[in-house]
ROVEX-869814 format. One record per atom (N, C-alpha, C, O, CB): residue number from 1; residue in one letter; atom name; x, y, z. Coordinates in Angstrom, 3 decimals. Last residue first. Glycine has a CB too. Layout:
N
> num;residu;atome;c1;c2;c3
> NUM;A;CA;X;Y;Z
...
END
This chain:
111
> num;residu;atome;c1;c2;c3
> 111;T;N;5.862;3.012;-2.628
> 111;T;CA;4.939;1.867;-2.656
> 111;T;C;5.672;0.617;-2.312
> 111;T;O;5.076;-0.460;-2.280
> 111;T;CB;4.267;1.719;-4.020
> 110;G;N;6.058;6.420;-1.358
> 110;G;CA;6.611;5.181;-1.879
> 110;G;C;5.545;4.105;-1.905
> 110;G;O;4.479;4.241;-1.304
> 110;G;CB;7.810;4.726;-1.044
> 109;I;N;6.355;9.947;-1.511
> 109;I;CA;5.477;8.789;-1.375
> 109;I;C;6.179;7.582;-2.007
> 109;I;O;6.813;7.702;-3.055
> 109;I;CB;4.077;9.051;-2.049
> 108;V;N;7.277;12.871;0.020
> 108;V;CA;7.793;11.751;-0.763
> 108;V;C;6.965;10.512;-0.461
> 108;V;O;6.877;10.075;0.687
> 108;V;CB;9.297;11.499;-0.459
> 107;R;N;5.824;14.693;1.657
> 107;R;CA;6.248;15.070;0.309
> 107;R;C;6.664;13.896;-0.553
> 107;R;O;6.426;13.918;-1.760
> 107;R;CB;7.377;16.034;0.390
> 106;A;N;5.196;14.436;4.306
> 106;A;CA;4.150;14.103;3.328
> 106;A;C;4.564;14.351;1.889
> 106;A;O;3.738;14.233;0.984
> 106;A;CB;2.911;14.893;3.622
> 105;Q;N;6.529;13.061;7.362
> 105;Q;CA;6.640;13.967;6.208
> 105;Q;C;5.621;13.514;5.150
> 105;Q;O;5.236;12.345;5.113
> 105;Q;CB;8.118;13.972;5.615
> 104;N;N;4.251;12.417;10.079
> 104;N;CA;5.363;12.046;9.205
> 104;N;C;5.444;13.088;8.101
> 104;N;O;4.533;13.899;7.931
> 104;N;CB;5.182;10.598;8.611
> 103;V;N;2.335;11.298;12.780
> 103;V;CA;2.950;12.446;12.122
> 103;V;C;4.164;11.988;11.329
> 103;V;O;5.008;11.257;11.845
> 103;V;CB;3.349;13.527;13.153
> 102;P;N;1.400;8.795;13.727
> 102;P;CA;0.446;9.862;13.433
> 102;P;C;1.027;11.043;12.649
> 102;P;O;0.294;11.719;11.927
> 102;P;CB;-0.124;10.365;14.708
> 101;V;N;1.831;5.749;13.736
> 101;V;CA;2.681;6.783;13.133
> 101;V;C;1.757;7.943;12.751
> 101;V;O;1.369;8.068;11.589
> 101;V;CB;3.485;6.229;11.865
> 100;M;N;1.802;3.213;16.174
> 100;M;CA;1.053;4.260;15.482
> 100;M;C;2.051;5.294;14.957
> 100;M;O;2.997;5.665;15.652
> 100;M;CB;-0.007;4.928;16.432
> 99;P;N;2.291;-0.375;16.236
> 99;P;CA;2.696;0.997;16.507
> 99;P;C;1.821;1.968;15.717
> 99;P;O;1.188;1.597;14.729
> 99;P;CB;4.185;1.203;16.159
> 98;P;N;0.037;-2.958;17.461
> 98;P;CA;0.725;-2.246;16.376
> 98;P;C;1.169;-0.849;16.806
> 98;P;O;0.517;-0.212;17.632
> 98;P;CB;-0.186;-2.143;15.151
> 97;G;N;0.808;-5.037;20.377
> 97;G;CA;-0.066;-4.306;19.470
> 97;G;C;0.728;-3.555;18.422
> 97;G;O;1.956;-3.514;18.482
> 97;G;CB;-0.943;-3.345;20.242
> 96;N;N;2.499;-6.588;21.813
> 96;N;CA;1.601;-5.734;22.581
> 96;N;C;0.662;-4.928;21.699
> 96;N;O;-0.195;-4.207;22.210
> 96;N;CB;2.398;-4.803;23.450
> 95;P;N;3.972;-9.804;21.689
> 95;P;CA;3.387;-8.677;20.963
> 95;P;C;2.381;-7.914;21.825
> 95;P;O;1.526;-8.510;22.479
> 95;P;CB;2.710;-9.169;19.683
> 94;I;N;6.843;-10.672;23.449
> 94;I;CA;5.391;-10.801;23.455
> 94;I;C;4.795;-9.597;22.730
> 94;I;O;5.081;-8.462;23.113
> 94;I;CB;4.837;-10.911;24.915
> 93;Q;N;9.581;-10.733;23.882
> 93;Q;CA;9.076;-10.868;22.511
> 93;Q;C;7.582;-11.143;22.456
> 93;Q;O;7.103;-11.779;21.517
> 93;Q;CB;9.812;-11.973;21.799
> 92;D;N;10.356;-9.946;26.354
> 92;D;CA;10.173;-11.391;26.158
> 92;D;C;9.602;-11.715;24.784
> 92;D;O;9.183;-12.847;24.540
> 92;D;CB;9.257;-11.954;27.236
> 91;A;N;10.216;-7.216;26.147
> 91;A;CA;11.549;-7.814;26.222
> 91;A;C;11.494;-9.326;26.029
> 91;A;O;12.474;-9.929;25.590
> 91;A;CB;12.202;-7.483;27.561
> 90;S;N;7.508;-6.773;23.750
> 90;S;CA;8.105;-6.656;25.077
> 90;S;C;9.497;-7.280;25.037
> 90;S;O;9.910;-7.813;24.007
> 90;S;CB;7.210;-7.342;26.165
> 89;L;N;6.884;-5.013;20.667
> 89;L;CA;7.217;-6.228;21.413
> 89;L;C;7.777;-5.893;22.785
> 89;L;O;8.435;-4.868;22.968
> 89;L;CB;8.219;-7.077;20.634
> 88;C;N;4.666;-3.906;18.258
> 88;C;CA;5.459;-3.512;19.418
> 88;C;C;5.639;-4.757;20.272
> 88;C;O;4.678;-5.468;20.567
> 88;C;CB;4.774;-2.341;20.231
> 87;L;N;4.780;-4.559;14.811
> 87;L;CA;4.316;-4.980;16.129
> 87;L;C;5.244;-4.412;17.185
> 87;L;O;6.465;-4.432;17.026
> 87;L;CB;4.246;-6.526;16.233
> 86;G;N;3.604;-3.175;11.648
> 86;G;CA;4.614;-3.607;12.605
> 86;G;C;3.955;-4.047;13.899
> 86;G;O;2.742;-3.928;14.070
> 86;G;CB;5.623;-2.485;12.874
> 85;A;N;3.241;-2.015;8.287
> 85;A;CA;2.711;-2.731;9.448
> 85;A;C;3.859;-3.166;10.343
> 85;A;O;4.948;-3.484;9.866
> 85;A;CB;1.870;-3.956;9.010
> 84;S;N;3.449;1.220;6.833
> 84;S;CA;4.059;-0.096;7.086
> 84;S;C;3.484;-0.715;8.357
> 84;S;O;3.271;-0.034;9.360
> 84;S;CB;5.599;0.027;7.203
> 83;T;N;2.608;3.772;6.289
> 83;T;CA;1.580;2.738;6.307
> 83;T;C;2.143;1.339;6.569
> 83;T;O;1.392;0.365;6.532
> 83;T;CB;0.834;2.743;4.998
> 82;Q;N;4.901;5.194;6.123
> 82;Q;CA;4.008;5.532;7.227
> 82;Q;C;2.933;4.463;7.381
> 82;Q;O;2.404;4.265;8.475
> 82;Q;CB;3.364;6.914;7.002
> 81;L;N;7.423;2.731;5.276
> 81;L;CA;6.421;3.733;4.916
> 81;L;C;5.600;4.068;6.148
> 81;L;O;5.599;3.308;7.117
> 81;L;CB;5.505;3.230;3.761
> 80;L;N;10.867;1.882;4.936
> 80;L;CA;9.621;1.841;5.684
> 80;L;C;8.725;2.976;5.217
> 80;L;O;9.199;4.040;4.818
> 80;L;CB;9.881;1.933;7.206
> 79;A;N;12.620;0.242;2.224
> 79;A;CA;12.305;1.406;3.052
> 79;A;C;11.016;1.164;3.828
> 79;A;O;10.181;0.351;3.432
> 79;A;CB;12.180;2.677;2.183
> 78;P;N;14.657;-2.635;2.005
> 78;P;CA;13.350;-2.023;1.769
> 78;P;C;13.093;-0.871;2.744
> 78;P;O;13.324;-1.003;3.946
> 78;P;CB;12.241;-3.076;1.893
> 77;Q;N;18.130;-2.093;1.235
> 77;Q;CA;17.112;-2.554;2.183
> 77;Q;C;15.773;-1.905;1.848
> 77;Q;O;15.743;-0.741;1.447
> 77;Q;CB;17.526;-2.230;3.647
> 76;G;N;20.022;-0.907;-0.414
> 76;G;CA;19.722;-2.327;-0.608
> 76;G;C;18.676;-2.899;0.325
> 76;G;O;18.355;-4.083;0.225
> 76;G;CB;20.955;-3.105;-0.458
> 75;N;N;19.921;1.791;0.300
> 75;N;CA;21.140;1.009;0.575
> 75;N;C;20.869;-0.492;0.512
> 75;N;O;21.426;-1.258;1.298
> 75;N;CB;21.709;1.375;1.953
> 74;V;N;16.598;1.423;0.055
> 74;V;CA;17.588;2.386;0.527
> 74;V;C;18.801;1.576;0.972
> 74;V;O;18.719;0.777;1.904
> 74;V;CB;17.022;3.295;1.703
> 73;L;N;14.000;0.846;-2.292
> 73;L;CA;15.137;0.330;-1.523
> 73;L;C;16.047;1.485;-1.148
> 73;L;O;16.246;2.413;-1.933
> 73;L;CB;15.921;-0.747;-2.328
> 72;V;N;10.679;0.422;-3.045
> 72;V;CA;11.680;1.430;-2.695
> 72;V;C;12.755;0.792;-1.821
> 72;V;O;12.464;0.264;-0.748
> 72;V;CB;11.024;2.637;-1.965
> 71;R;N;8.683;-1.456;-3.452
> 71;R;CA;9.447;-0.994;-4.611
> 71;R;C;10.559;0.001;-4.285
> 71;R;O;11.313;0.384;-5.180
> 71;R;CB;8.520;-0.374;-5.590
> 70;A;N;7.445;-2.105;-1.077
> 70;A;CA;7.697;-3.181;-2.040
> 70;A;C;8.647;-2.747;-3.148
> 70;A;O;9.344;-3.582;-3.725
> 70;A;CB;6.388;-3.656;-2.647
> 69;A;N;8.207;-1.146;2.273
> 69;A;CA;7.867;-0.775;0.894
> 69;A;C;8.233;-1.923;-0.042
> 69;A;O;9.217;-2.627;0.183
> 69;A;CB;8.600;0.536;0.467
> 68;P;N;7.480;-3.694;4.787
> 68;P;CA;8.113;-2.475;4.286
> 68;P;C;7.589;-2.131;2.888
> 68;P;O;6.649;-2.752;2.393
> 68;P;CB;9.647;-2.638;4.259
> 67;V;N;5.996;-5.180;7.296
> 67;V;CA;5.680;-4.956;5.886
> 67;V;C;6.303;-3.634;5.429
> 67;V;O;5.726;-2.570;5.653
> 67;V;CB;4.137;-4.948;5.656
> 66;L;N;7.072;-5.290;9.933
> 66;L;CA;6.748;-6.515;9.210
> 66;L;C;6.568;-6.302;7.708
> 66;L;O;6.955;-7.166;6.920
> 66;L;CB;5.498;-7.117;9.780
> 65;W;N;9.176;-4.198;12.523
> 65;W;CA;8.445;-3.842;11.310
> 65;W;C;8.269;-5.082;10.452
> 65;W;O;9.217;-5.844;10.262
> 65;W;CB;9.178;-2.727;10.520
> 64;Q;N;8.994;-4.217;15.832
> 64;Q;CA;9.426;-5.099;14.750
> 64;Q;C;8.553;-4.767;13.545
> 64;Q;O;7.349;-5.022;13.545
> 64;Q;CB;9.314;-6.632;15.152
> 63;V;N;10.026;-2.030;18.284
> 63;V;CA;9.047;-2.255;17.224
> 63;V;C;9.689;-3.169;16.191
> 63;V;O;10.803;-2.914;15.734
> 63;V;CB;8.573;-0.902;16.575
> 62;R;N;10.544;-2.481;21.851
> 62;R;CA;10.985;-2.259;20.483
> 62;R;C;9.839;-2.525;19.518
> 62;R;O;8.833;-3.145;19.864
> 62;R;CB;12.193;-3.151;20.147
> 61;V;N;9.264;-2.523;24.293
> 61;V;CA;10.671;-2.105;24.272
> 61;V;C;11.190;-1.875;22.859
> 61;V;O;12.170;-1.154;22.673
> 61;V;CB;11.532;-3.144;24.961
> 60;C;N;6.345;-2.288;26.256
> 60;C;CA;6.902;-2.300;24.896
> 60;C;C;8.355;-1.827;24.977
> 60;C;O;8.648;-0.842;25.654
> 60;C;CB;6.059;-1.384;23.916
> 59;P;N;6.237;-4.184;29.343
> 59;P;CA;6.199;-2.943;28.567
> 59;P;C;6.772;-3.140;27.167
> 59;P;O;7.576;-4.041;26.928
> 59;P;CB;6.971;-1.841;29.293
> 58;Q;N;5.132;-6.230;31.222
> 58;Q;CA;5.479;-6.485;29.819
> 58;Q;C;5.428;-5.198;29.006
> 58;Q;O;4.647;-5.115;28.058
> 58;Q;CB;4.531;-7.531;29.209
> 57;P;N;5.964;-7.286;34.587
> 57;P;CA;5.425;-6.319;33.626
> 57;P;C;5.917;-6.631;32.214
> 57;P;O;6.983;-7.219;32.033
> 57;P;CB;5.823;-4.884;34.023
> 56;K;N;5.207;-10.163;36.415
> 56;K;CA;6.179;-9.567;35.511
> 56;K;C;5.535;-8.566;34.567
> 56;K;O;4.640;-8.940;33.809
> 56;K;CB;6.880;-10.644;34.716
> 55;P;N;3.246;-11.366;38.012
> 55;P;CA;4.447;-10.830;38.648
> 55;P;C;5.387;-10.049;37.721
> 55;P;O;6.274;-9.344;38.201
> 55;P;CB;5.201;-11.944;39.258
> 54;G;N;-0.083;-10.288;37.019
> 54;G;CA;0.963;-11.262;37.308
> 54;G;C;2.218;-10.581;37.811
> 54;G;O;2.245;-9.367;38.010
> 54;G;CB;1.279;-12.089;36.073
> 53;P;N;-1.658;-8.643;34.382
> 53;P;CA;-1.796;-9.258;35.706
> 53;P;C;-0.733;-10.334;35.908
> 53;P;O;-0.527;-11.186;35.044
> 53;P;CB;-3.206;-9.862;35.881
> 52;V;N;0.688;-6.466;32.728
> 52;V;CA;-0.364;-7.472;32.677
> 52;V;C;-0.515;-8.047;34.074
> 52;V;O;0.411;-7.949;34.880
> 52;V;CB;-0.043;-8.594;31.628
> 51;T;N;1.446;-3.093;31.786
> 51;T;CA;1.632;-4.262;32.646
> 51;T;C;0.456;-5.204;32.437
> 51;T;O;-0.627;-4.790;32.024
> 51;T;CB;1.759;-3.850;34.152
> 50;F;N;2.969;-0.313;30.244
> 50;F;CA;2.053;-1.442;30.119
> 50;F;C;2.430;-2.585;31.068
> 50;F;O;3.591;-2.989;31.138
> 50;F;CB;2.037;-1.945;28.678
> 49;P;N;4.421;2.058;30.095
> 49;P;CA;3.906;1.648;31.400
> 49;P;C;3.074;0.364;31.384
> 49;P;O;2.524;-0.013;32.419
> 49;P;CB;3.083;2.746;31.962
> 48;C;N;7.494;2.632;28.457
> 48;C;CA;6.116;2.157;28.312
> 48;C;C;5.609;1.638;29.664
> 48;C;O;6.301;0.855;30.314
> 48;C;CB;6.025;1.039;27.222
> 47;G;N;10.136;3.611;28.329
> 47;G;CA;9.206;4.151;29.310
> 47;G;C;7.764;3.717;29.172
> 47;G;O;6.879;4.373;29.721
> 47;G;CB;9.252;5.590;29.253
> 46;T;N;10.978;3.524;24.966
> 46;T;CA;11.496;3.679;26.328
> 46;T;C;10.423;4.274;27.226
> 46;T;O;9.864;5.326;26.916
> 46;T;CB;12.763;4.567;26.340
> 45;V;N;11.458;1.639;22.108
> 45;V;CA;10.455;2.294;22.943
> 45;V;C;11.026;2.347;24.359
> 45;V;O;11.500;1.340;24.884
> 45;V;CB;9.061;1.531;22.901
> 44;L;N;13.221;1.750;18.984
> 44;L;CA;13.173;1.443;20.417
> 44;L;C;12.109;2.265;21.125
> 44;L;O;11.882;3.429;20.796
> 44;L;CB;14.535;1.692;21.061
> 43;T;N;13.910;0.328;16.005
> 43;T;CA;12.989;1.290;16.603
> 43;T;C;12.777;0.884;18.053
> 43;T;O;12.227;-0.181;18.334
> 43;T;CB;11.626;1.350;15.822
> 42;T;N;16.547;-0.098;13.723
> 42;T;CA;15.995;-0.429;15.033
> 42;T;C;15.089;0.692;15.514
> 42;T;O;15.452;1.866;15.443
> 42;T;CB;17.118;-0.687;16.053
> 41;D;N;16.583;-1.164;10.244
> 41;D;CA;16.834;-0.229;11.343
> 41;D;C;16.122;-0.665;12.612
> 41;D;O;15.212;-1.492;12.579
> 41;D;CB;16.392;1.178;10.957
> 40;A;N;15.796;-2.773;8.179
> 40;A;CA;16.952;-3.213;8.956
> 40;A;C;17.240;-2.310;10.154
> 40;A;O;18.064;-2.661;10.999
> 40;A;CB;18.168;-3.276;8.067
> 39;I;N;13.802;-1.427;6.864
> 39;I;CA;13.405;-2.589;7.665
> 39;I;C;14.550;-3.080;8.554
> 39;I;O;14.307;-3.731;9.570
> 39;I;CB;12.933;-3.723;6.751
> 38;T;N;14.709;2.074;7.220
> 38;T;CA;14.543;0.822;6.481
> 38;T;C;14.134;-0.289;7.432
> 38;T;O;14.122;-0.111;8.650
> 38;T;CB;15.841;0.444;5.738
> 37;A;N;14.151;5.623;7.033
> 37;A;CA;14.259;4.384;7.806
> 37;A;C;14.025;3.171;6.910
> 37;A;O;13.242;3.230;5.962
> 37;A;CB;13.253;4.386;8.975
> 36;V;N;16.073;8.294;5.793
> 36;V;CA;14.932;7.409;5.570
> 36;V;C;15.175;6.111;6.339
> 36;V;O;16.276;5.563;6.301
> 36;V;CB;14.719;7.128;4.040
> 35;P;N;17.343;10.980;7.786
> 35;P;CA;17.548;9.717;7.089
> 35;P;C;16.256;8.910;6.960
> 35;P;O;15.452;8.848;7.890
> 35;P;CB;18.596;8.895;7.811
> 34;M;N;16.152;14.335;7.118
> 34;M;CA;16.331;13.222;8.039
> 34;M;C;16.538;11.928;7.256
> 34;M;O;15.976;11.776;6.171
> 34;M;CB;15.117;13.096;8.986
> 33;G;N;15.418;16.344;5.378
> 33;G;CA;16.671;16.494;6.108
> 33;G;C;16.976;15.378;7.082
> 33;G;O;17.966;15.457;7.810
> 33;G;CB;16.656;17.764;6.839
> 32;S;N;13.194;15.376;4.086
> 32;S;CA;13.014;16.475;5.043
> 32;S;C;14.245;16.641;5.925
> 32;S;O;14.132;17.034;7.086
> 32;S;CB;11.775;16.230;5.915
> 31;V;N;15.068;12.566;3.674
> 31;V;CA;13.753;13.130;3.381
> 31;V;C;13.498;14.159;4.478
> 31;V;O;13.579;13.840;5.664
> 31;V;CB;12.608;12.011;3.326
> 30;L;N;18.047;11.098;2.321
> 30;L;CA;17.368;11.953;3.285
> 30;L;C;16.016;12.404;2.754
> 30;L;O;15.836;12.597;1.552
> 30;L;CB;18.230;13.165;3.624
> 29;V;N;20.444;8.738;2.116
> 29;V;CA;19.130;9.072;1.557
> 29;V;C;18.343;9.825;2.620
> 29;V;O;18.011;9.280;3.673
> 29;V;CB;18.357;7.784;1.088
> 28;R;N;22.813;8.443;3.673
> 28;R;CA;22.869;8.895;2.276
> 28;R;C;21.538;9.359;1.722
> 28;R;O;21.505;10.295;0.923
> 28;R;CB;23.389;7.801;1.417
> 27;A;N;22.879;7.205;6.033
> 27;A;CA;23.255;8.622;6.056
> 27;A;C;23.199;9.227;4.659
> 27;A;O;23.507;10.406;4.485
> 27;A;CB;24.659;8.794;6.646
> 26;N;N;21.564;4.635;7.883
> 26;N;CA;21.491;5.306;6.585
> 26;N;C;21.861;6.777;6.745
> 26;N;O;21.223;7.504;7.506
> 26;N;CB;20.075;5.165;5.968
> 25;S;N;21.259;3.514;10.275
> 25;S;CA;22.644;3.622;9.817
> 25;S;C;22.707;4.305;8.451
> 25;S;O;23.796;4.526;7.921
> 25;S;CB;23.300;2.229;9.748
> 24;S;N;18.932;4.715;12.712
> 24;S;CA;19.249;4.282;11.355
> 24;S;C;20.734;4.432;11.066
> 24;S;O;21.384;5.360;11.549
> 24;S;CB;18.433;5.076;10.339
> 23;I;N;16.522;4.286;15.066
> 23;I;CA;17.961;4.476;14.922
> 23;I;C;18.363;3.876;13.584
> 23;I;O;18.166;2.685;13.342
> 23;I;CB;18.759;3.819;16.112
> 22;T;N;13.570;5.758;16.187
> 22;T;CA;14.194;4.912;15.177
> 22;T;C;15.656;5.294;15.045
> 22;T;O;15.993;6.472;14.926
> 22;T;CB;13.467;5.038;13.816
> 21;Q;N;11.777;5.725;19.174
> 21;Q;CA;12.832;6.380;18.402
> 21;Q;C;13.454;5.371;17.449
> 21;Q;O;13.821;4.267;17.851
> 21;Q;CB;13.912;6.991;19.337
> 20;A;N;8.457;6.306;20.384
> 20;A;CA;9.521;5.376;20.000
> 20;A;C;10.520;6.133;19.132
> 20;A;O;10.149;7.077;18.434
> 20;A;CB;8.946;4.125;19.240
> 19;P;N;6.341;7.457;23.056
> 19;P;CA;7.122;7.676;21.830
> 19;P;C;8.212;6.618;21.633
> 19;P;O;8.798;6.113;22.590
> 19;P;CB;7.757;9.061;21.862
> 18;V;N;3.416;5.808;24.172
> 18;V;CA;4.789;6.191;24.496
> 18;V;C;5.584;6.366;23.201
> 18;V;O;5.510;5.505;22.325
> 18;V;CB;5.461;5.129;25.418
> 17;G;N;0.822;4.810;23.829
> 17;G;CA;1.055;6.239;23.718
> 17;G;C;2.461;6.722;24.033
> 17;G;O;2.683;7.928;24.150
> 17;G;CB;0.134;6.923;24.591
> 16;H;N;0.418;2.163;23.663
> 16;H;CA;0.105;2.760;24.955
> 16;H;C;0.476;4.242;25.007
> 16;H;O;0.454;4.860;26.071
> 16;H;CB;0.824;2.008;26.061
> 15;P;N;1.354;1.250;21.254
> 15;P;CA;-0.104;1.288;21.442
> 15;P;C;-0.537;1.960;22.749
> 15;P;O;-1.711;2.287;22.925
> 15;P;CB;-0.652;-0.118;21.404
> 14;C;N;4.002;3.689;20.648
> 14;C;CA;3.564;2.324;20.938
> 14;C;C;2.058;2.386;21.180
> 14;C;O;1.519;3.486;21.303
> 14;C;CB;4.333;1.707;22.186
> 13;L;N;4.471;6.017;17.971
> 13;L;CA;4.005;5.722;19.321
> 13;L;C;3.709;4.240;19.465
> 13;L;O;3.227;3.602;18.530
> 13;L;CB;2.758;6.548;19.657
> 12;T;N;6.488;8.274;16.229
> 12;T;CA;5.993;6.901;16.306
> 12;T;C;5.624;6.638;17.755
> 12;T;O;6.373;6.992;18.666
> 12;T;CB;7.060;5.862;15.786
> 11;T;N;7.128;10.929;14.235
> 11;T;CA;6.526;10.585;15.519
> 11;T;C;5.960;9.176;15.418
> 11;T;O;5.061;8.915;14.618
> 11;T;CB;5.416;11.610;15.924
> 10;N;N;10.363;11.173;12.564
> 10;N;CA;8.903;11.188;12.640
> 10;N;C;8.422;10.877;14.052
> 10;N;O;9.221;10.597;14.946
> 10;N;CB;8.308;10.185;11.650
> 9;G;N;13.055;11.065;12.079
> 9;G;CA;12.555;12.163;12.897
> 9;G;C;11.049;12.196;13.044
> 9;G;O;10.505;13.153;13.594
> 9;G;CB;13.008;13.446;12.328
> 8;V;N;13.639;8.998;10.325
> 8;V;CA;13.978;8.825;11.737
> 8;V;C;13.463;9.952;12.635
> 8;V;O;13.442;9.790;13.855
> 8;V;CB;15.466;8.720;11.883
> 7;H;N;10.788;8.444;8.116
> 7;H;CA;12.147;8.886;8.413
> 7;H;C;12.383;8.869;9.923
> 7;H;O;11.440;8.741;10.703
> 7;H;CB;12.400;10.301;7.839
> 6;F;N;8.936;6.850;5.650
> 6;F;CA;9.129;6.948;7.095
> 6;F;C;10.567;7.411;7.329
> 6;F;O;11.489;6.810;6.777
> 6;F;CB;8.837;5.568;7.821
> 5;L;N;7.199;8.111;2.862
> 5;L;CA;8.389;7.456;3.407
> 5;L;C;8.557;7.826;4.873
> 5;L;O;8.344;8.971;5.273
> 5;L;CB;9.651;7.849;2.603
> 4;P;N;3.625;7.762;2.634
> 4;P;CA;4.812;8.601;2.777
> 4;P;C;5.983;7.805;3.350
> 4;P;O;5.799;6.939;4.206
> 4;P;CB;4.507;9.807;3.673
> 3;G;N;2.402;4.978;0.623
> 3;G;CA;2.369;5.872;1.769
> 3;G;C;3.625;6.716;1.818
> 3;G;O;4.594;6.423;1.118
> 3;G;CB;2.209;5.083;3.065
> 2;P;N;0.650;2.193;-0.868
> 2;P;CA;1.493;3.392;-0.909
> 2;P;C;1.343;4.230;0.344
> 2;P;O;0.318;4.203;1.026
> 2;P;CB;1.157;4.231;-2.127
> 1;M;N;0.840;-1.164;0.000
> 1;M;CA;0.000;0.000;0.000
> 1;M;C;0.896;1.243;0.000
> 1;M;O;1.821;1.322;0.808
> 1;M;CB;-0.961;-0.010;1.216
END
């Protein structure tokens, strides 16, 4: 599905409303002055308050992106789009829900 290219300066939230930060090794392809994120990059969540009943809390700690762009590659890796599907995972790799990308650049669209 087409959508705006995802860059490291966008706003990404875990399902519980905590901001996530994307760390990219891409320094060559920029959108709005920020590196374009790829499926190989890391998106970390810090400070998620989510807990489940029981002795061990399960806050979101990272985002695993599942569906990148089909036709756009950055340094040989598929780029991420604002519409890319992903899962927020706890430290035990338990899925907590999809991330939200409410704010992103709107000038460059990929498929």
